[in-house]
N, C-alpha and C positions, 0 to 999 in steps of 0.2 A: 885734368878735365877730360871727360869722355868725348870722343869724336863721333858724330853721327853722319853716316853716308846716305845720301838720298838714292833710293833704288832707281835704276834706269827705266825708261818707258817700256822697253821690251820685256823686262822682268815683270812689270805690272800687268802688261797685256797677257803674258804667259800665265801668271797667277790667276788672273780673272777667268781665262779660258778653262784652266784646270778646275776652278771652283764650279763654273757652270756645268762642266762635264760631270763632275761628281754629283752635283745636285740633280741633274737630269737622270743619271744612272739610278740614284736612290729613289727618285719619284717613279721611274719606270719599274723598279723592283716592287714597290708598294702597289702600283697599278696591276702588275702581273699577279701579285699575291691575291689581290681583290678580285681580279677577273677570273671567273670560273672557266675551267677547261672544257673543250667540246666533249660531248658524251655520245655514246653509240645508242643509248636507250634511256628512257625515263628512270628505270630502276637503277641503272649504272650511275646516272647523274645524281640521284638521291643518295646512293650509297657512298659516292665520293664526298658529298657534302657532309654526310654523317661521320665519315672517317675523319674529315677535317675537324669536326666538332669534338671528337674523341682526343685528337692530337693537340688541338688549340682551344680548350674550353673557355679561355678568357678573352678570345678574339670575337666578341659578340657581333660587332659590325660586319666583319668579314664572313662570319658564319651565316648571318641573315642574308647577306648578298648571295652566297652560294645556294641557299635554299630558295631564294627568290628567283634565281636563274632557272631552277627546276620548274617553277610555276610559269615562267615566261616562255620557255622552250616547249614544255609539254603541258599546256593548259588543259583542264578538264579531266586529267588522268588521276588515278588513285594516288600516284606518287606526288602530284602537285598538291593534292589535299594533305598528304602526309607532310609535305614541306611546309604548308601553312601551319600545321600543328607545331612543328619544330620552331618555326619563326616566333609563334606566340610564346612558346616555352623559353626561347632565347632572349626575348625582349622583356621578360618578366621583371628582372632586377632594375634595368636602366630606363626602360620606357614602358611602364606598366599600362599607360593609357592606350598605346598602340597594341600592346599584347592582348588587351581585352577583346578587341575586334577579331583577332585571329582565333582566340580561344572560343569565342562564341560560335564561330564557324566550325571549329573542330568538334564542338558538342553535337552538332548535327551530323557531321561526317563519320564520327567514331562512337556510336552509342555504346559499344562494348567497353569503352574506356571513359565512360561518363564520370566515374569517381575521380579519375586523374584530371580530367578537364575542369570539373567543378572545384577541385582543390586548388589548381593553378589559377582559375578565374577568381576565386575568393581571395587568394593571396595578392593578385594584381589589383583588385578593387581596394583591398586594404592599403596597399602601397600608394594608391591614389587618394587615400583619405576617406573613401566611401565605406566606413566601417559597418553601417547598417546593411548595405547591399552585400558586403563581404560576408557578414554573418549569415545572411539568408542563403548565399551560395553554399556555404559549408553545411547549413541545415538541410538544403536540398540533397546534398550528397549523402548525408547521414540518414535521410528519410527513405532512401532506396532499399529495397529488399534484396538486392543483388549482393552477395558476399564481397567484401573488399578488404585488402590488406592495408588500406589507407584509413580505416575507420578510426583508429586511435589517433593518428596524426591529425585527421580532420577534426576530431573532438577537441584536441588541443587548440587548433586554429580557431574553431568556433568560440571556445571559451575566451581566447585572447581578443577576438573581434568584438564580442559582447562587452568585455571589460573596457576596451577602448571606446566603445559606444556609450559607456556609462550605465549599462544595465547589469547589475551585479547578480541578480537572481539567475538568469540563464547562464551567465559566466560561471557561477558556482556549479551549476548542474553539469555543464559540459566538462569543466576542469576536474570535477570529482570522477566523472566517467572516464576521462582520459588517463588520469593518474592511476586509476584502478586497472584499466586495460593494459597499459604499458608503462610501468613505473620507471623503466630504464631509458625511456625516450629522452633525447638531449634537452628537450624543453621542459622536462619535469620539474627542475628546480624553480624555473620562472613560474610554472603553473602553481606550485605550492605557495610561492610568495604572493601571487595575485589572489589565491584563495584566502590567505590570511588577511590581505588588504580588504577584500570584499566582505569577508565575514566580520571584520572590525567595523566597517561602515554600517553593516546591517545589525550590529551589536549581537552577533552570534558568537559569544565569547568562547564557548567550548570548541567550535569549529576553528576559530582563529588560532587557539592554542594548539589544537591538534595539527593544523597545517604548519605552524612554526616548528613544532616538534618533529614532524616528518622531514621537513627541510633540513633541520639541524642534525638529525640522526642519520639520515640516509644519503645526504648529498653534501658532506662536510667540506668538500673541496670547491663547491660552487661559489661564485661571488655572492649569490643571494644568502647562502648560509653564513658566510663570513661577515656579512652586514649585521646579521643577528648577533654574532659574537661581539662585534665592535659596539653595537648599540647597548648591549648588556654591560659592557665594561665602562661605557661612558655615562650610564644612568639615563639613557634616552628612553622614549616611550615604549619601545619594543621590550625593554627589560621588565616593565610592569605587566606586559601581556603574558610573558612566558619565561620561565627559568628552568634549566635542565635539572632533572632529578638524577638520583644515582642510577636508576634503571635506564635513563636516557644515555648516560655514559656507557653503560653496558652495550646498548644497541649500537651506539656510534663506534665503540671499540670493535664490534663484530664487522661493521661496515669497513672500517680501516683495514682489518685483517683480510677480508675478502678482496680488497683492492691491492693487497700485497704492500700496504703501508704499515709495516709491523712496528716501527718506532711509535707512530701515532696511536696504534692499537694498544700498545703497552701503556702509554700515558692514560688513556681513557679507562682501560680495564683496571688499572691501579686505583683510579679515583672511585670506580664502582666498588672495588673490593675493600676500600677503606671503611665502609660501613659495617653493619652487623652481619655476621657470618650465616645467620639462619634465613636470610632473604632468599626468595626464589632466584634461580639461575646463578647462585653463588658458586657452586661447584663447577658448573659449565664455564663461567667466567674465569675461574681459577685455572681450569684446564686450558682454555684458550690463551691465557696469559703465558702459561708454560710453553705452549706450541709456538707462540710468537717469538719467545726467546730462542727456541730451537731453530726457527727459520733464520734468525740472525746469528746463529752459531754462538749464542750467549749461553753456553752449557752450564756454567756454575749457577746462574740465575734460574735456568730451567730446572735444574736439579732441586733447588730449594723449593720451587713452586710444586713440583710433583710430590716431594716429601710432605709438604703441607696437606696435599690432597689425601695422602695415605693416613693422616692422623685420625680422620673420622670416616667410617664406611659410607660410601655413596655409590651412585651409579657410575661414577668415574674412577672408582678404585682400580679396577682391572686395567683400564687404559693408562692410568697414571703409573701403575706398577711396570707395565711393559715399556713405557717411554723412559722411566727412570733407569731401567736396565739398559736401554739403548744409549742413553746419555753416558752411563758408566762405561759402556763399550767404546763410544766415540771419544771419550776423554782418556781412554786406556787405563781406566781404574779397575783392573781385573779383580783385585782382591775384594774391593767393595761389591763388585758384581757377584762374586761367588758367595760372599756373606749374605747379600740380599736374596740370592736364589735359595739359600738354605733357611731363610727366615721370612719368606713372603707373607704378606698379611692375609688373614682369612677372607674368604669370599671370592677368591679368584677362580675363574673357570678352568677346566682342564686344558683348554687351548692356550689360555694366558700363561698358565704354569709351564706348558710345553714350550711356548715361545721364549720364556726367560731361560729355560734349560738350553734351548738351541743357541741363544745369544752367549751363554757361558761357554758352550762348545766352540763357538767362533773365536772367543778370546783365547781359550786354551790352545786351539789350533795355531793361532798366531804366535803364541809363546812356545810352540813346538812341544807342548805337553800332550803328546799324542794319545796316550792311554786315557787321560782325563777328558779329552775331546770326544773320543769314541764313546765313553760312558755317558757323556752328556747328550750326544746325539741319539744313542740307543734309548735313553730315558725319555727324551722328547718324543721319539717315535712311539713308545709304549703309552705315554700319557695323553697324547693328542687325540681329539675326536675328529677334527677336520682333516680331510685327505691332503689339503694343501700343506699343512705343517708336517704331516707324516712324509710327504713327498720331499719336502725340503730337508728333513732329517736323513732320509735315505740317500739323497744326492750328496750331502756333506760326508756321509760315511764312505760312499764309493769314491768320492774325490779325494778324501783323506787317505784311503788305502792306495789309490793310484799314486799320489805324491810320495808315499812312503815306499813305493816299489813292491807293495803286497798285491801283485797282479791278480792272483787267484781270488783273493778277497774282494778286489775291485770289480772283477768280472761278475762275481756273485751278487754284489750290491747293485751293480748296474742292471743285471738281469731282473732283480726284484723290482727296481724302479720302473723298468719298461713294462713289466706285467701289471703293476698296481696303478700306473698313471693312465688316466683316461685320455689325455690330450696328446696329439701327435708330436707337439714340440718337445715335451719331456721324454716321450718314447724315442724320438730321433736323437736327442741329447744323450740318453742312456746308451743307445746302440752305437753312436759314434765313439764314445769314450770306452765302451767295451771293446770296440775294434782297435782303438789305440792301445789298450792294455794287452790285447792278443798279439799285436805287433811287437810289443816290448818283450813278450814271452817267446817270440820266435815263431808264433803260429800265424804266419803271414797269409796263407791261403784262406784260413778262416776269417781273418780280418778283412781280406779283399771281398769275401762273400758278403759280409755285413755292410761294408762301404757301398757295395753295388746295390744292396737292397734299399739303403737310405737314399742314395743318389737317384735310383729309379723311381722310388715312391714319392719323394718330395724334392725334386731337383731345384726348385726356386726358393728354398729356405736356407737359412744359415748353415745348418748341419748337412743339408743336401749338397750345398756348394762345397763345403769342406770335404765331404766324402768323395765327391766327383774329383776334386783336386788330388786325392790320395790314391785313386785307382791307377794301377800300372798300365792298363789299356783303356783308352777313352771309351766310354759307354756310347753305343750307337743311339743317335737321336731318333726317337720314333713315336713319342707320345704327344704329337702335336696335330693330330688329324681327327677327323670325324667330330668336328665341333658341334654339329647338330645333335648327335647322340649324347655327347658328353655334357652338353650344357643346354638342355631344352628351355631353361629359363631365359636364355639369351635370344632364342629364336621362336619361342612360342607366341601365341596370339596375345596382343596387348588389349586390356580392357577397353571396350568401346566407350565406356563412360569417361575414360581418360581423355579421349579426343574432344569430347563435348564439354568437359569440365570448364567452368567459367574462368577459373584462374589460369588454366592452360591456354584458353583462347586469348585471354588478355596478354599472357606471356608471348604468344606468337605475334600478336599485333605490335606489342612494345618492341619486340625483336626487330620486326620490319621497320619500325620507326627509328631504330638505332639506339633505343634506350635500354641498354644491356643490363644495367644495375637494377632497374625497375622490373625487367623481365625475369631476372633471377629471383627476385623477391617473390614473384608470383609462383615460380616453379618450386620454390621451397615449401610453399603451402601445399602444392600438389604432392610433393614428396612426403609430407606428413600424412596426407589423406590416403595415399596408396602404399604405405610403408610395408604392408604384408603381401605385396604382389611383385615378385622379383622381375617378371617380364616388364611391368610398367616402370620399375626402378631403373632397369637397364636402358629403356628408351628415354627416360627422363634424364639420366646421366649424360647421354649423348647430346641432348639439347643443351644441357648446362655447360658442357665442355665447349660447345660451339660459341656460347655466350661469354666465355672467359672465366667461368667459375671452375676452379680446380679442386677445391676442398670437398664439395659435395660428391663429385664423381669418385674421388678416392674413398670416401666413407662408404658409398654405395658398393663399390667394388670389394672393399674389405669385408663388408657385412654379408653380402649376398653371394659373392663369387670368389671367396678366398680359396676354396679347395681347387677349382679348375686352374686358378692362377699358380698356387704353390705347387701343384702337381704337374703343371705344364700340360694340361689336357687340351689346350687350344693353340692354334698357330700364332706365331708372333705378329702376323698382319691383322689380327683381330683388333677391333677398336677397344676392346676391354683392356688391353695392355696400356693404351694411351690414356684411358680413364684412370687406371690404377697408378701409372707412373707418368704423369704429365710433364711437359717441358715448358711450363709457364715461366716467364721471366728469363728464359734462356738467352735472348739477345743482351739483356743487362748483365747476366752472369758472364757471358763470353767477353763482353766489353771490359769488365773489371778484372776478370781472371787472366785474360791475355794468354801468355804461354807459361804462366807461373803455376797455375792450379788447374787441375782437370775439372772442367765445368760440370761433369756428371757427378763428381764427388760433392760439389756444392749442391747440385740438384737433390742428391740423396739426403744431405743434411736438411735442406728445406722441407722435403717430404716428411721426414721423421720429426722435425722440430715443430712445424706449424701446420702441416697438411696444406701448404701453400695459401694459408690465410694471412694476409698482410696485417690484419688487426689482432692477431693472436696475442694473448697476455697470459703468462703462466702464474701459478700461485706464489712464486717467489719473486715475481716482478720482471721476468724476461719478456722482451717485446718483439713483435713483428715476425716477418718471414723466417729469419734466422735466429729468433729468440735471443736477442742480445740484451745483456744486463746494461742498464744506463751507464754505470761507471766504466765498464769495458768499452762500450761504444764511444764514450767521450775521450777515453785514452787513445783509441784508434783514430778518432776524428782529429785530435791534436797532432798526431803523427802525420796525418795526411794534409795538415794545414787547413782544416775545415773549422767552421764556427762550432761552438758548443751545441750539442743535440738535446732537445727536450723530448717529451713523450710523443708529441705530435710528429716530430721529425722521424722518430724510430718506427712509427706506424705507417710511414710511406715506403712502398715496396722498393723503389729504386735506391733510396737512401740506405735502407736496411741491408740490401744486397751489397751495396758498395762497401759498407763498413764490415759486413760479415765476411765477404771475400777477402778483404785485407787482413782480417784476423786469421782466417784459415791459412792464408799465404804465410803469415808470420809463424804460426804454429808448425806448418810444414817445414819451414826453414829451421826453426828451433829444434825439431826432432829429426833432422836430416832425411826428410821424406818418409819417415815411419808413419804409415797411415793410422795404425792402431793407437799409437801414443798421441798423435795429433787429435784424433777424434775424441779420445778419452779426455784430453786437456780441454777441448772445446766444451765438454759437458761438466767436468768436475774441477777444472782449473789446473794450472801447471804444478802447484804445490803438491796436490794429491798424486799426480803422475810421477813427480820426482820421487816420492816415497815408494811407489810401486816399482819403479825402475831400480831403485836401490835394493829392493827385496827380491824382485823377480826378473830383472832385466836380462838375465842369461837364459831364461826359459824359452821354449818354442813359442811362436806367435799365438797358436791356438790355446796353449796353456796359459800364456800371459793374460789373454782375455778372460779366462775363467777365474784367474787369481785377482782380478780387479775387485777390491773389497766393497765398493759401493754397488749395490744391486741395480740402482737406476742407471748408473754409468755403464755397467757391464751389459745390461740389456740394450742400452742406447748404442754402444759400439757395434753390437751384433746387428742391430736393425740398419744402421747406416752402411755398414759393410755389405749387407745383403742388398739393400736398395742400390748402392753404387754399382755392384756387379750386374744387377738386372738392368739398370740404365745403360751400362756399356753393352750388354747383350742386345738390347732393343735398338739402340741408336748408334752404336759404334762397333766395337769388337768385343768378343767374349773375354772373360777373365779367368777361365777355368785353370789355366796353367801358371797364373801369376801368383807369387807368394802372397799370403794373407795380409802381410803388413806393408805391401807396396802398391802404389797406384798402377793402373794398367798402362 
């Protein structure tokens, strides 16, 4: 029998005092969090509140308290009025009635942002159940002649409000306008569903069927579309309104394909192709089916599809022939590839024939059938019309001679490549490998001269960095001055219209309000309007970088200022370098990288994978900042003890960085710190890298990179290595004397 001991009175008193102390401490902490800190100015006080809103977006009550503090301490100021705007914005979800009063005041205070105020006001009225007033607020916004990035969103809201108010005619008008203006808007599936509903009520049968068809074809993953499918299966009323045709399966298959849902694309395309072969889009659907199998690496099935396409001449004959040759190469079916090359179907263009010749040369080279490969590349060069294919053939010839130790022939081929290639990348590549061949021949001084030319001309490129590292004496740094002369676009006058542009003015006010995402949307419109004015683009990129957008400044820098960057014509303290090589998410990168991975290596990966776009989605399904495949991400998540990751999780910046850094760390450990192999595995997978190591593991690092058989991976490795070393040069230390395959 258990014995219970009554606690002494002293222990009870001590426990009570401890509980009171803890309760008081917690209450004091919450009061301190709610109590705004003293501010030295109205602007500083507002910015502190806005920063809190960014850090704690779900703490609506505390957020309102902080903005109200601005109003109390600095009444009558512009910052107090801005605080009122933000209070109305913050109360919208939980207390729409209170939000309405603040938003009505904001409409008077910020006429330049009337479209934003009316949109939020209409949403608040709708949440209060005043759908008629809500619809009128949206209509007032749409009736303005001032350009607005919110026009499509407001049209959706107006349609929804009129639907809730029981007025289908205006609902249909606005929803048709909305879906036409922005079919990718998140509310589009609901809009098509309500369009079908209203059209059914008004007995507009054709419109109802069209709306259901658009919903089923273009938004197959939406709950609204899945309801259609269930209704059809159950024999419910929706099934009598609309049934998918074979053409509908074709369109939905293309939607699945564009969303990188290749298994679903295959199912729908196969249903479409089960009908008669003389229908429109039959050949295109067949080719898309073959490509879906390629994306899934289902090469036997892809091969069958492409052969079917070649049975009857069509506009896809040439594409199918080239892809069938690629599939033979990827399956290592060289004999089939050679037989196909020698009996290609009629109707192929000269470039398609040359590409198949080139692919047969790649296979022969891998089999060490050197003479056969040389003949194939020479034939591809003679046959091709496009300079790109001629260039590829010349490169393979030079590279083949280099690997065989035929140095003179290699130098000759690389010289021809340099002369015939219009782009500096191919010229630098040809010059670098010419210099390497000269070194092999013992003509070291000549090689040093070529290295010096490449390093001096293009120091911030892959081959410029390689050339710099092979110079016996470091090249003096000198081409970083006279920025005004070298880059007038960065310092010239900005269009006066840019400053008074409506979208720019909205962006500036939204920025002051701390609404960074909305400000960036306005600046993206300005970017499209002034895309042919480099001076304006430069000024715009600086604003966007300040607002936390990293993708657009990179794109602007690469498009308009690639030459001064790659040739290092500007000093390293120029803002242009920060635009082109931003350090967004660096705190998160450092947190998860710790001492195990160089954070600038991760930064280079993010820049080349996604341009710092956390919502990036590739054609093969890779997601987020570090372009993680869902299967890889979930494997890493399990290893870290995290819950399974879905699409929404992987599109969150910090989550993606955490998993991506863990994967980079694993690869670095797997390859004993070999940078090249780890980067290649990140892109192509460990299985491919294992094959390349088995074949070329004893080659010099720069040769190993060129021997990577996947063109995409080869280019990717070069880009990441280049970005990594530029990041180190800008923010840490230079990498010029570090081996190519090692971190700095």
